[in-house]
VEXMILUM-50114 format. One record per residue (C-alpha): z, y, x; residue number from 1. Coordinates in steps of 0.5 Angstrom, whole numbers, plus 2048, in hexadecimal, padded with zeros to 3 digits. Layout:
<pts>
{c3:Z&c2:Y&c1:X&i:NUM}
...
</pts>
This chain:
<pts>
{c3:800&c2:800&c1:800&i:1}
{c3:7FE&c2:807&c1:803&i:2}
{c3:804&c2:80B&c1:805&i:3}
{c3:803&c2:811&c1:800&i:4}
{c3:803&c2:80C&c1:7FA&i:5}
{c3:80A&c2:809&c1:7FB&i:6}
{c3:80F&c2:80E&c1:7F9&i:7}
{c3:810&c2:80F&c1:7F2&i:8}
{c3:815&c2:813&c1:7EE&i:9}
{c3:816&c2:81A&c1:7EA&i:10}
{c3:817&c2:821&c1:7ED&i:11}
{c3:81E&c2:824&c1:7EC&i:12}
{c3:81E&c2:829&c1:7E6&i:13}
{c3:81B&c2:830&c1:7E8&i:14}
{c3:81F&c2:835&c1:7E9&i:15}
{c3:81E&c2:83D&c1:7E9&i:16}
{c3:818&c2:83E&c1:7ED&i:17}
{c3:81B&c2:844&c1:7F2&i:18}
{c3:817&c2:848&c1:7F6&i:19}
{c3:819&c2:844&c1:7FC&i:20}
{c3:816&c2:83E&c1:7FA&i:21}
{c3:80F&c2:841&c1:7F9&i:22}
{c3:810&c2:845&c1:800&i:23}
{c3:80A&c2:843&c1:804&i:24}
{c3:806&c2:844&c1:7FE&i:25}
{c3:808&c2:84B&c1:7FB&i:26}
{c3:802&c2:84F&c1:7FE&i:27}
{c3:7FE&c2:84A&c1:7FA&i:28}
{c3:801&c2:84B&c1:7F3&i:29}
{c3:7FD&c2:850&c1:7F1&i:30}
{c3:7F9&c2:851&c1:7EA&i:31}
{c3:7FA&c2:84D&c1:7E4&i:32}
{c3:7FF&c2:848&c1:7E6&i:33}
{c3:801&c2:842&c1:7E1&i:34}
{c3:808&c2:83F&c1:7E3&i:35}
{c3:80A&c2:838&c1:7E1&i:36}
{c3:812&c2:838&c1:7E1&i:37}
{c3:818&c2:83C&c1:7E0&i:38}
{c3:817&c2:843&c1:7E0&i:39}
{c3:819&c2:847&c1:7E6&i:40}
{c3:81E&c2:84C&c1:7E6&i:41}
{c3:81D&c2:853&c1:7E7&i:42}
{c3:81F&c2:853&c1:7EE&i:43}
{c3:81A&c2:84E&c1:7F0&i:44}
{c3:815&c2:851&c1:7EC&i:45}
{c3:816&c2:857&c1:7EF&i:46}
{c3:813&c2:854&c1:7F6&i:47}
{c3:80D&c2:852&c1:7F3&i:48}
{c3:807&c2:856&c1:7F3&i:49}
{c3:808&c2:85C&c1:7EF&i:50}
{c3:801&c2:85C&c1:7EC&i:51}
{c3:802&c2:854&c1:7EA&i:52}
{c3:802&c2:853&c1:7E3&i:53}
{c3:806&c2:84D&c1:7E2&i:54}
{c3:806&c2:848&c1:7DC&i:55}
{c3:80B&c2:843&c1:7DB&i:56}
{c3:80B&c2:83C&c1:7D7&i:57}
{c3:810&c2:836&c1:7D7&i:58}
{c3:80B&c2:831&c1:7D4&i:59}
{c3:804&c2:834&c1:7D4&i:60}
{c3:804&c2:833&c1:7CC&i:61}
{c3:805&c2:83B&c1:7CB&i:62}
{c3:7FE&c2:83D&c1:7CE&i:63}
{c3:7F7&c2:83D&c1:7CC&i:64}
{c3:7F3&c2:838&c1:7CF&i:65}
{c3:7EE&c2:83D&c1:7D1&i:66}
{c3:7F2&c2:842&c1:7D5&i:67}
{c3:7F1&c2:842&c1:7DC&i:68}
{c3:7F5&c2:844&c1:7E2&i:69}
{c3:7F4&c2:846&c1:7E9&i:70}
{c3:7F9&c2:842&c1:7EB&i:71}
{c3:7FE&c2:83C&c1:7E8&i:72}
{c3:805&c2:83B&c1:7EB&i:73}
{c3:808&c2:834&c1:7EA&i:74}
{c3:80F&c2:834&c1:7EB&i:75}
{c3:810&c2:82F&c1:7E6&i:76}
{c3:80C&c2:829&c1:7E3&i:77}
{c3:80A&c2:828&c1:7DC&i:78}
{c3:80F&c2:824&c1:7D8&i:79}
{c3:80A&c2:81F&c1:7D5&i:80}
{c3:804&c2:81B&c1:7D7&i:81}
{c3:7FD&c2:81B&c1:7D4&i:82}
{c3:7F9&c2:816&c1:7D1&i:83}
{c3:7F6&c2:814&c1:7D7&i:84}
{c3:7FC&c2:811&c1:7DA&i:85}
{c3:7FD&c2:815&c1:7E0&i:86}
{c3:803&c2:817&c1:7E3&i:87}
{c3:807&c2:81E&c1:7E1&i:88}
{c3:805&c2:821&c1:7E8&i:89}
{c3:7FD&c2:81F&c1:7E7&i:90}
{c3:7FD&c2:821&c1:7E0&i:91}
{c3:800&c2:828&c1:7E2&i:92}
{c3:7FB&c2:829&c1:7E8&i:93}
{c3:7F6&c2:828&c1:7E3&i:94}
{c3:7F9&c2:82C&c1:7DE&i:95}
{c3:7FA&c2:832&c1:7E3&i:96}
{c3:7F3&c2:831&c1:7E6&i:97}
{c3:7F0&c2:832&c1:7DF&i:98}
{c3:7F3&c2:839&c1:7DE&i:99}
{c3:7F0&c2:83C&c1:7E5&i:100}
{c3:7EB&c2:841&c1:7E5&i:101}
{c3:7E5&c2:83F&c1:7EA&i:102}
{c3:7E8&c2:840&c1:7F1&i:103}
{c3:7EF&c2:840&c1:7EE&i:104}
{c3:7F5&c2:83D&c1:7F2&i:105}
{c3:7FA&c2:838&c1:7F0&i:106}
{c3:801&c2:838&c1:7F3&i:107}
{c3:805&c2:832&c1:7F3&i:108}
{c3:80D&c2:831&c1:7F5&i:109}
{c3:80F&c2:82A&c1:7F5&i:110}
{c3:814&c2:825&c1:7F8&i:111}
{c3:811&c2:820&c1:7FD&i:112}
{c3:812&c2:819&c1:7FB&i:113}
{c3:813&c2:817&c1:803&i:114}
{c3:818&c2:81C&c1:804&i:115}
{c3:81C&c2:81B&c1:80B&i:116}
{c3:823&c2:81C&c1:807&i:117}
{c3:821&c2:818&c1:802&i:118}
{c3:820&c2:812&c1:807&i:119}
{c3:826&c2:814&c1:80A&i:120}
{c3:82A&c2:813&c1:803&i:121}
{c3:827&c2:80C&c1:802&i:122}
{c3:827&c2:80D&c1:7FA&i:123}
{c3:822&c2:807&c1:7F9&i:124}
{c3:826&c2:806&c1:7F2&i:125}
{c3:822&c2:806&c1:7EC&i:126}
{c3:823&c2:80C&c1:7E8&i:127}
{c3:827&c2:810&c1:7EE&i:128}
{c3:826&c2:817&c1:7EE&i:129}
{c3:823&c2:819&c1:7F5&i:130}
{c3:81E&c2:814&c1:7F9&i:131}
{c3:81A&c2:810&c1:7F5&i:132}
{c3:819&c2:808&c1:7F6&i:133}
{c3:815&c2:806&c1:7FC&i:134}
{c3:813&c2:800&c1:7F8&i:135}
{c3:80F&c2:803&c1:7F3&i:136}
{c3:814&c2:802&c1:7ED&i:137}
{c3:811&c2:807&c1:7E8&i:138}
{c3:816&c2:80C&c1:7E4&i:139}
{c3:816&c2:80C&c1:7DD&i:140}
{c3:814&c2:813&c1:7DC&i:141}
{c3:80E&c2:811&c1:7E0&i:142}
{c3:80F&c2:817&c1:7E5&i:143}
{c3:80C&c2:816&c1:7EC&i:144}
{c3:80E&c2:81A&c1:7F2&i:145}
{c3:808&c2:81B&c1:7F7&i:146}
{c3:808&c2:81A&c1:7FF&i:147}
{c3:804&c2:81F&c1:803&i:148}
{c3:7FE&c2:81B&c1:804&i:149}
{c3:7FD&c2:819&c1:7FD&i:150}
{c3:7FE&c2:820&c1:7FA&i:151}
{c3:7F9&c2:823&c1:7FF&i:152}
{c3:7F4&c2:81D&c1:7FE&i:153}
{c3:7F5&c2:81E&c1:7F6&i:154}
{c3:7F4&c2:826&c1:7F7&i:155}
{c3:7EE&c2:825&c1:7FB&i:156}
{c3:7EB&c2:820&c1:7F6&i:157}
{c3:7EC&c2:825&c1:7F0&i:158}
{c3:7E7&c2:82A&c1:7F4&i:159}
{c3:7ED&c2:82E&c1:7F7&i:160}
{c3:7EB&c2:82D&c1:7FE&i:161}
{c3:7EE&c2:833&c1:801&i:162}
{c3:7F6&c2:832&c1:802&i:163}
{c3:7FB&c2:836&c1:805&i:164}
{c3:802&c2:832&c1:806&i:165}
{c3:809&c2:834&c1:807&i:166}
{c3:80F&c2:830&c1:808&i:167}
{c3:816&c2:833&c1:806&i:168}
{c3:81C&c2:831&c1:809&i:169}
{c3:822&c2:82F&c1:807&i:170}
{c3:81E&c2:82E&c1:801&i:171}
{c3:81A&c2:832&c1:7FB&i:172}
{c3:820&c2:835&c1:7F7&i:173}
{c3:823&c2:839&c1:7FC&i:174}
{c3:81F&c2:839&c1:803&i:175}
{c3:821&c2:83C&c1:809&i:176}
{c3:81B&c2:83B&c1:80D&i:177}
{c3:813&c2:839&c1:80C&i:178}
{c3:80F&c2:836&c1:811&i:179}
{c3:807&c2:836&c1:810&i:180}
{c3:803&c2:830&c1:811&i:181}
{c3:7FF&c2:834&c1:816&i:182}
{c3:806&c2:834&c1:81A&i:183}
{c3:807&c2:82D&c1:81A&i:184}
{c3:801&c2:82D&c1:820&i:185}
{c3:806&c2:830&c1:825&i:186}
{c3:802&c2:836&c1:827&i:187}
{c3:804&c2:83A&c1:82D&i:188}
{c3:80A&c2:835&c1:82D&i:189}
{c3:80D&c2:837&c1:826&i:190}
{c3:812&c2:832&c1:824&i:191}
{c3:812&c2:831&c1:81D&i:192}
{c3:818&c2:82C&c1:81E&i:193}
{c3:81D&c2:832&c1:820&i:194}
{c3:81C&c2:835&c1:819&i:195}
{c3:81D&c2:82E&c1:815&i:196}
{c3:823&c2:82D&c1:819&i:197}
{c3:826&c2:834&c1:818&i:198}
{c3:825&c2:833&c1:810&i:199}
{c3:827&c2:82C&c1:810&i:200}
{c3:82D&c2:82E&c1:80B&i:201}
{c3:832&c2:829&c1:80A&i:202}
{c3:831&c2:822&c1:80E&i:203}
{c3:831&c2:81C&c1:809&i:204}
{c3:834&c2:818&c1:80F&i:205}
{c3:83B&c2:81B&c1:80E&i:206}
{c3:83A&c2:818&c1:807&i:207}
{c3:83C&c2:810&c1:805&i:208}
{c3:836&c2:80C&c1:805&i:209}
{c3:831&c2:811&c1:809&i:210}
{c3:82C&c2:80C&c1:80E&i:211}
{c3:82B&c2:812&c1:813&i:212}
{c3:82C&c2:819&c1:815&i:213}
{c3:826&c2:81D&c1:813&i:214}
{c3:829&c2:823&c1:817&i:215}
{c3:828&c2:81F&c1:81D&i:216}
{c3:822&c2:81B&c1:81B&i:217}
{c3:81E&c2:822&c1:81A&i:218}
{c3:81D&c2:823&c1:821&i:219}
{c3:819&c2:81C&c1:822&i:220}
{c3:816&c2:81D&c1:81C&i:221}
{c3:813&c2:823&c1:81E&i:222}
{c3:811&c2:820&c1:825&i:223}
{c3:80D&c2:81B&c1:821&i:224}
{c3:809&c2:820&c1:81D&i:225}
{c3:80D&c2:81D&c1:816&i:226}
{c3:810&c2:824&c1:814&i:227}
{c3:80B&c2:825&c1:80F&i:228}
{c3:80B&c2:81E&c1:80C&i:229}
{c3:813&c2:81D&c1:80C&i:230}
{c3:814&c2:825&c1:80A&i:231}
{c3:819&c2:826&c1:804&i:232}
{c3:813&c2:829&c1:7FF&i:233}
{c3:80C&c2:82B&c1:7FF&i:234}
{c3:809&c2:832&c1:7FE&i:235}
{c3:802&c2:832&c1:7FD&i:236}
{c3:7FD&c2:838&c1:7FB&i:237}
{c3:7F6&c2:834&c1:7F9&i:238}
{c3:7EF&c2:837&c1:7F7&i:239}
{c3:7E8&c2:835&c1:7F7&i:240}
{c3:7E6&c2:83B&c1:7FB&i:241}
{c3:7E9&c2:83E&c1:802&i:242}
{c3:7F0&c2:841&c1:802&i:243}
{c3:7F2&c2:847&c1:806&i:244}
{c3:7F3&c2:846&c1:80D&i:245}
{c3:7FA&c2:845&c1:80F&i:246}
{c3:7FD&c2:845&c1:816&i:247}
{c3:804&c2:843&c1:815&i:248}
{c3:807&c2:83D&c1:818&i:249}
{c3:80E&c2:83E&c1:814&i:250}
{c3:813&c2:842&c1:811&i:251}
{c3:81A&c2:842&c1:811&i:252}
{c3:81E&c2:846&c1:80C&i:253}
{c3:825&c2:844&c1:80F&i:254}
{c3:82C&c2:843&c1:80B&i:255}
{c3:82E&c2:848&c1:806&i:256}
{c3:831&c2:84F&c1:809&i:257}
{c3:832&c2:855&c1:806&i:258}
{c3:82C&c2:859&c1:803&i:259}
{c3:82C&c2:85E&c1:809&i:260}
{c3:82B&c2:858&c1:80E&i:261}
{c3:827&c2:853&c1:80B&i:262}
{c3:820&c2:852&c1:80F&i:263}
{c3:81A&c2:84E&c1:80F&i:264}
{c3:818&c2:84B&c1:816&i:265}
{c3:810&c2:849&c1:816&i:266}
{c3:80D&c2:845&c1:81C&i:267}
{c3:806&c2:846&c1:81C&i:268}
{c3:800&c2:845&c1:821&i:269}
{c3:7FE&c2:84A&c1:826&i:270}
{c3:7F9&c2:848&c1:82A&i:271}
{c3:7FC&c2:843&c1:82F&i:272}
{c3:803&c2:845&c1:82D&i:273}
{c3:807&c2:845&c1:827&i:274}
{c3:80A&c2:84C&c1:824&i:275}
{c3:811&c2:84C&c1:821&i:276}
{c3:811&c2:851&c1:81C&i:277}
{c3:818&c2:854&c1:819&i:278}
{c3:818&c2:858&c1:813&i:279}
{c3:81D&c2:85B&c1:80E&i:280}
{c3:81D&c2:857&c1:807&i:281}
{c3:820&c2:85D&c1:804&i:282}
{c3:81D&c2:863&c1:808&i:283}
{c3:81F&c2:868&c1:803&i:284}
{c3:827&c2:867&c1:804&i:285}
{c3:82B&c2:86A&c1:80A&i:286}
{c3:829&c2:867&c1:811&i:287}
{c3:830&c2:867&c1:813&i:288}
{c3:837&c2:865&c1:810&i:289}
{c3:83E&c2:868&c1:813&i:290}
{c3:83A&c2:868&c1:81A&i:291}
{c3:837&c2:862&c1:81A&i:292}
{c3:82F&c2:862&c1:81A&i:293}
{c3:82A&c2:85C&c1:81A&i:294}
{c3:825&c2:85E&c1:820&i:295}
{c3:820&c2:859&c1:81D&i:296}
{c3:81D&c2:858&c1:824&i:297}
{c3:815&c2:856&c1:824&i:298}
{c3:814&c2:851&c1:82A&i:299}
{c3:80F&c2:84C&c1:82D&i:300}
{c3:811&c2:845&c1:82B&i:301}
{c3:814&c2:841&c1:831&i:302}
{c3:813&c2:83A&c1:831&i:303}
{c3:819&c2:835&c1:833&i:304}
{c3:81F&c2:832&c1:830&i:305}
{c3:825&c2:836&c1:82F&i:306}
{c3:82C&c2:836&c1:833&i:307}
{c3:830&c2:834&c1:82D&i:308}
{c3:82C&c2:82E&c1:82C&i:309}
{c3:82D&c2:82C&c1:833&i:310}
{c3:835&c2:82C&c1:831&i:311}
{c3:834&c2:828&c1:82B&i:312}
{c3:830&c2:822&c1:82F&i:313}
{c3:836&c2:822&c1:834&i:314}
{c3:83B&c2:822&c1:82F&i:315}
{c3:837&c2:81C&c1:82B&i:316}
{c3:837&c2:818&c1:832&i:317}
{c3:83D&c2:81A&c1:835&i:318}
{c3:842&c2:81D&c1:830&i:319}
{c3:847&c2:822&c1:832&i:320}
{c3:848&c2:824&c1:839&i:321}
{c3:84B&c2:82B&c1:83B&i:322}
{c3:848&c2:82B&c1:842&i:323}
{c3:841&c2:829&c1:83F&i:324}
{c3:841&c2:82E&c1:839&i:325}
{c3:844&c2:833&c1:83E&i:326}
{c3:83E&c2:832&c1:843&i:327}
{c3:839&c2:832&c1:83D&i:328}
{c3:83C&c2:839&c1:83B&i:329}
{c3:83C&c2:83B&c1:842&i:330}
{c3:835&c2:83B&c1:843&i:331}
{c3:834&c2:83F&c1:83C&i:332}
{c3:839&c2:844&c1:83F&i:333}
{c3:835&c2:845&c1:845&i:334}
{c3:82E&c2:846&c1:841&i:335}
{c3:832&c2:84C&c1:83D&i:336}
{c3:834&c2:84F&c1:844&i:337}
{c3:82D&c2:84F&c1:847&i:338}
{c3:82B&c2:852&c1:840&i:339}
{c3:830&c2:857&c1:83F&i:340}
{c3:835&c2:858&c1:845&i:341}
{c3:830&c2:858&c1:84B&i:342}
{c3:832&c2:851&c1:84D&i:343}
{c3:83A&c2:853&c1:84E&i:344}
{c3:83F&c2:84E&c1:84C&i:345}
{c3:842&c2:84F&c1:845&i:346}
{c3:849&c2:851&c1:844&i:347}
{c3:84D&c2:851&c1:83D&i:348}
{c3:84C&c2:859&c1:83D&i:349}
{c3:845&c2:85A&c1:840&i:350}
{c3:841&c2:85E&c1:83B&i:351}
{c3:83A&c2:85C&c1:839&i:352}
{c3:835&c2:860&c1:835&i:353}
{c3:834&c2:85F&c1:82D&i:354}
{c3:82F&c2:85A&c1:82D&i:355}
{c3:833&c2:855&c1:831&i:356}
{c3:837&c2:853&c1:82B&i:357}
{c3:831&c2:84E&c1:829&i:358}
{c3:831&c2:84B&c1:830&i:359}
{c3:834&c2:845&c1:82E&i:360}
{c3:832&c2:83E&c1:830&i:361}
{c3:82D&c2:83D&c1:82A&i:362}
{c3:829&c2:843&c1:82C&i:363}
{c3:828&c2:841&c1:833&i:364}
{c3:822&c2:83D&c1:834&i:365}
{c3:823&c2:838&c1:83A&i:366}
{c3:81F&c2:838&c1:840&i:367}
{c3:820&c2:83A&c1:847&i:368}
{c3:820&c2:842&c1:845&i:369}
{c3:824&c2:841&c1:83F&i:370}
{c3:821&c2:846&c1:83A&i:371}
{c3:825&c2:849&c1:834&i:372}
{c3:821&c2:849&c1:82D&i:373}
{c3:823&c2:84D&c1:826&i:374}
{c3:828&c2:852&c1:829&i:375}
{c3:828&c2:855&c1:822&i:376}
{c3:82F&c2:858&c1:822&i:377}
{c3:832&c2:85F&c1:824&i:378}
{c3:83A&c2:85F&c1:823&i:379}
{c3:83B&c2:866&c1:822&i:380}
{c3:841&c2:866&c1:827&i:381}
{c3:842&c2:863&c1:82E&i:382}
{c3:841&c2:85C&c1:830&i:383}
{c3:844&c2:858&c1:835&i:384}
{c3:843&c2:852&c1:839&i:385}
{c3:849&c2:84F&c1:835&i:386}
{c3:847&c2:850&c1:82E&i:387}
{c3:840&c2:84D&c1:830&i:388}
{c3:843&c2:847&c1:833&i:389}
{c3:847&c2:846&c1:82D&i:390}
{c3:842&c2:847&c1:828&i:391}
{c3:83D&c2:843&c1:82C&i:392}
{c3:842&c2:83D&c1:82D&i:393}
{c3:844&c2:83D&c1:826&i:394}
{c3:83D&c2:83D&c1:823&i:395}
{c3:83B&c2:837&c1:828&i:396}
{c3:841&c2:833&c1:827&i:397}
{c3:841&c2:833&c1:81F&i:398}
{c3:839&c2:833&c1:81F&i:399}
{c3:839&c2:82C&c1:823&i:400}
{c3:83A&c2:827&c1:81E&i:401}
{c3:837&c2:821&c1:822&i:402}
{c3:83D&c2:81F&c1:826&i:403}
{c3:83E&c2:818&c1:828&i:404}
{c3:841&c2:814&c1:823&i:405}
{c3:848&c2:812&c1:823&i:406}
{c3:84F&c2:812&c1:81F&i:407}
{c3:852&c2:818&c1:81C&i:408}
{c3:852&c2:81F&c1:820&i:409}
{c3:858&c2:822&c1:822&i:410}
{c3:854&c2:827&c1:826&i:411}
{c3:854&c2:82E&c1:823&i:412}
{c3:850&c2:834&c1:825&i:413}
{c3:856&c2:838&c1:827&i:414}
{c3:857&c2:832&c1:82C&i:415}
{c3:850&c2:832&c1:82E&i:416}
{c3:850&c2:83A&c1:830&i:417}
{c3:857&c2:839&c1:834&i:418}
{c3:854&c2:834&c1:838&i:419}
{c3:84D&c2:837&c1:839&i:420}
{c3:84E&c2:83F&c1:83A&i:421}
{c3:853&c2:83E&c1:840&i:422}
{c3:84D&c2:839&c1:843&i:423}
{c3:848&c2:83F&c1:842&i:424}
{c3:84D&c2:844&c1:846&i:425}
{c3:84E&c2:847&c1:83F&i:426}
{c3:855&c2:845&c1:83E&i:427}
{c3:858&c2:849&c1:837&i:428}
{c3:85F&c2:848&c1:835&i:429}
{c3:860&c2:847&c1:82E&i:430}
{c3:861&c2:84F&c1:82C&i:431}
{c3:85A&c2:850&c1:830&i:432}
{c3:857&c2:84A&c1:82C&i:433}
{c3:859&c2:84D&c1:826&i:434}
{c3:856&c2:854&c1:827&i:435}
{c3:84F&c2:851&c1:829&i:436}
{c3:850&c2:84C&c1:823&i:437}
{c3:851&c2:852&c1:81E&i:438}
{c3:84B&c2:856&c1:821&i:439}
{c3:847&c2:850&c1:81F&i:440}
{c3:84A&c2:850&c1:818&i:441}
{c3:848&c2:857&c1:817&i:442}
{c3:841&c2:856&c1:819&i:443}
{c3:840&c2:850&c1:815&i:444}
{c3:843&c2:853&c1:80F&i:445}
{c3:83E&c2:859&c1:810&i:446}
{c3:838&c2:855&c1:811&i:447}
{c3:83A&c2:850&c1:80B&i:448}
{c3:83D&c2:855&c1:806&i:449}
{c3:843&c2:850&c1:805&i:450}
{c3:84A&c2:850&c1:808&i:451}
{c3:84A&c2:84C&c1:80E&i:452}
{c3:851&c2:84A&c1:811&i:453}
{c3:850&c2:847&c1:818&i:454}
{c3:857&c2:847&c1:81B&i:455}
{c3:85B&c2:843&c1:820&i:456}
{c3:85D&c2:83F&c1:819&i:457}
{c3:856&c2:83E&c1:818&i:458}
{c3:854&c2:83B&c1:81F&i:459}
{c3:85A&c2:837&c1:81E&i:460}
{c3:858&c2:834&c1:818&i:461}
{c3:851&c2:833&c1:81A&i:462}
{c3:850&c2:82B&c1:81C&i:463}
{c3:84A&c2:82A&c1:820&i:464}
{c3:847&c2:823&c1:81F&i:465}
{c3:848&c2:820&c1:825&i:466}
{c3:849&c2:819&c1:827&i:467}
{c3:84F&c2:816&c1:82B&i:468}
{c3:851&c2:81C&c1:831&i:469}
{c3:84F&c2:81A&c1:838&i:470}
{c3:855&c2:81B&c1:83D&i:471}
{c3:852&c2:81F&c1:842&i:472}
{c3:857&c2:81D&c1:848&i:473}
{c3:858&c2:816&c1:846&i:474}
{c3:856&c2:811&c1:84C&i:475}
{c3:850&c2:80D&c1:84A&i:476}
{c3:853&c2:807&c1:84E&i:477}
{c3:859&c2:807&c1:849&i:478}
{c3:854&c2:808&c1:843&i:479}
{c3:850&c2:802&c1:845&i:480}
{c3:856&c2:7FE&c1:846&i:481}
{c3:859&c2:800&c1:83F&i:482}
{c3:852&c2:7FE&c1:83C&i:483}
{c3:852&c2:7F8&c1:840&i:484}
{c3:859&c2:7F6&c1:83D&i:485}
{c3:858&c2:7F8&c1:836&i:486}
{c3:852&c2:7F3&c1:837&i:487}
{c3:856&c2:7EE&c1:839&i:488}
{c3:85B&c2:7EF&c1:834&i:489}
{c3:856&c2:7EF&c1:82E&i:490}
{c3:853&c2:7E8&c1:831&i:491}
{c3:85A&c2:7E5&c1:831&i:492}
{c3:85B&c2:7E7&c1:82A&i:493}
{c3:854&c2:7E5&c1:828&i:494}
{c3:855&c2:7DE&c1:82B&i:495}
{c3:85C&c2:7DD&c1:828&i:496}
{c3:859&c2:7DF&c1:821&i:497}
{c3:853&c2:7DA&c1:822&i:498}
{c3:859&c2:7D4&c1:824&i:499}
{c3:85D&c2:7D6&c1:81E&i:500}
{c3:857&c2:7D6&c1:81A&i:501}
{c3:855&c2:7CF&c1:81D&i:502}
{c3:85C&c2:7CC&c1:81B&i:503}
{c3:85B&c2:7CF&c1:814&i:504}
{c3:855&c2:7CB&c1:813&i:505}
{c3:858&c2:7C4&c1:816&i:506}
{c3:85E&c2:7C5&c1:811&i:507}
{c3:859&c2:7C6&c1:80B&i:508}
{c3:855&c2:7C0&c1:80D&i:509}
{c3:85B&c2:7BB&c1:80E&i:510}
{c3:85D&c2:7BE&c1:807&i:511}
{c3:856&c2:7BD&c1:804&i:512}
{c3:856&c2:7B5&c1:807&i:513}
{c3:85D&c2:7B4&c1:804&i:514}
{c3:85B&c2:7B6&c1:7FD&i:515}
{c3:855&c2:7B2&c1:7FD&i:516}
{c3:859&c2:7AC&c1:7FF&i:517}
{c3:85E&c2:7AD&c1:7FA&i:518}
{c3:859&c2:7AE&c1:7F5&i:519}
{c3:856&c2:7A7&c1:7F7&i:520}
{c3:85D&c2:7A4&c1:7F6&i:521}
{c3:85E&c2:7A7&c1:7EF&i:522}
{c3:857&c2:7A5&c1:7ED&i:523}
{c3:858&c2:79E&c1:7F0&i:524}
{c3:85E&c2:79D&c1:7EC&i:525}
{c3:85B&c2:79F&c1:7E5&i:526}
{c3:856&c2:79A&c1:7E6&i:527}
{c3:85B&c2:795&c1:7E7&i:528}
{c3:85F&c2:797&c1:7E1&i:529}
{c3:858&c2:797&c1:7DD&i:530}
{c3:856&c2:790&c1:7DF&i:531}
{c3:85D&c2:78D&c1:7DE&i:532}
{c3:85D&c2:790&c1:7D7&i:533}
{c3:856&c2:78D&c1:7D6&i:534}
{c3:859&c2:786&c1:7D8&i:535}
{c3:85F&c2:787&c1:7D3&i:536}
{c3:85A&c2:789&c1:7CD&i:537}
{c3:856&c2:783&c1:7CF&i:538}
{c3:85C&c2:77E&c1:7CE&i:539}
{c3:85E&c2:781&c1:7C8&i:540}
{c3:857&c2:780&c1:7C5&i:541}
{c3:857&c2:779&c1:7C7&i:542}
{c3:85E&c2:777&c1:7C4&i:543}
{c3:85C&c2:77B&c1:7BD&i:544}
{c3:855&c2:777&c1:7BD&i:545}
{c3:859&c2:770&c1:7BE&i:546}
{c3:85F&c2:771&c1:7BA&i:547}
{c3:85B&c2:770&c1:7B3&i:548}
{c3:861&c2:76D&c1:7B0&i:549}
{c3:864&c2:774&c1:7B0&i:550}
{c3:869&c2:772&c1:7B5&i:551}
{c3:86D&c2:779&c1:7B8&i:552}
{c3:86C&c2:77B&c1:7BF&i:553}
{c3:872&c2:77A&c1:7C4&i:554}
{c3:876&c2:780&c1:7C4&i:555}
{c3:876&c2:781&c1:7CB&i:556}
{c3:86E&c2:781&c1:7CB&i:557}
{c3:86E&c2:786&c1:7C5&i:558}
{c3:873&c2:78B&c1:7C9&i:559}
{c3:86E&c2:78B&c1:7CF&i:560}
{c3:868&c2:78D&c1:7CB&i:561}
{c3:86C&c2:792&c1:7C7&i:562}
{c3:86F&c2:795&c1:7CE&i:563}
{c3:876&c2:794&c1:7CC&i:564}
{c3:87C&c2:791&c1:7D0&i:565}
</pts>
């Protein structure tokens, strides 16, 4: 069976189509438009083209068949199947195509049947919400989710040969990033997996029954060129005529911030390089709030892995080791020094320029030179190396979820900061640490527009997901001897358990044999008694037959026959 024909299931119920969900196609949503699905709210509608005329319908029953549109947007599906027996998706596309003017555009947003998150969840149960059956078991409602190859071929067969594909992450309902199909080819060293990982959302591996961690898998999926096939959902614009040219490789909206700081990052081809363009989402609002400003730097894309990923790989392999993590953080701070302090050693009170606030490990591209990217914030006040070190370590340690598995962690963020800062030459006592945490809390509160408290109590209550703590100063020979002793103890315990099990088995077998012998003796005795009774009955019958004169049997014989003494 072909790969694109095996997955069957039903899409999630449509939600309100916000502007973010259709962001890649907003420039094309002009003219007269038909939207099948919930009506957008006023805020979302305001982001559509001002000259667009929008008509919404829940099921198409309220539209004259002769009414045609410049574009049809499908965020939901028709609820009933047509007489031809086609599934709901097929019938909905046919219905939409009939309402397109010549050269009109069909825009479809739908979940992927082969979503990586669905595969990780392992929801193969019939009728279970989420990933459909790989065994091809039909649902009672007849709905079928598409795959990338199958949907592309289906649209081409309908004459919609010109297609623009985008893949939303972590999903179509509340997307944070969008990757264009052209971006999957990795032009200019572009890494689509970076956005997929960054917007992966909650990791199903943390839930019971998960088969693997999508967050760890996305990097490999990207390397193998399978992001498009395993994406959470599809966003497609299709037409029978050529679509406008588009050089965008990806769009990143990021997590929610206060409206003044919301921005849109676009990755676009620029010759042999990639331009990273940042723009304010709400240009009419003030650019600064309480001294904090988003600088919105535009720059050339720098290929390579981020320094925070190096830490995640190390923690996943080795677990928590203060000296190793400090060595990793030291390389980051050396890059900070080269960029912002002319290579001078950093001290706790070393004053750094404002843009250095975002010179944290996840914005450092690893390499011989170490290039910082996305330095978007100006604090509006003095920034010292102590604040930057605390900020960078908190961000890296709390974001690194791929620690070596182990038992329940007793290591807290406060423990980690107290262990690492002295090793970096940036020792802070509790009062100094509380001061830097307060500065960071103020910054986070301003950016998010939500009160954020990150004091010593918060750091002490934040447990890091590590395995068993590694003892740095332990003698490796003693550790080896301890491990050998534990192995010997386990072998001895195992041998004792095996011997006890063998003794129990032998006793059970002997008891079974004795039971068989007793049963045989009872059966033999019962057979002997039965034969004796038959012999007495035969004797009685003989005596009766010979006593024709009616003479009585002897009293002793009668007693034997009746069983009385």
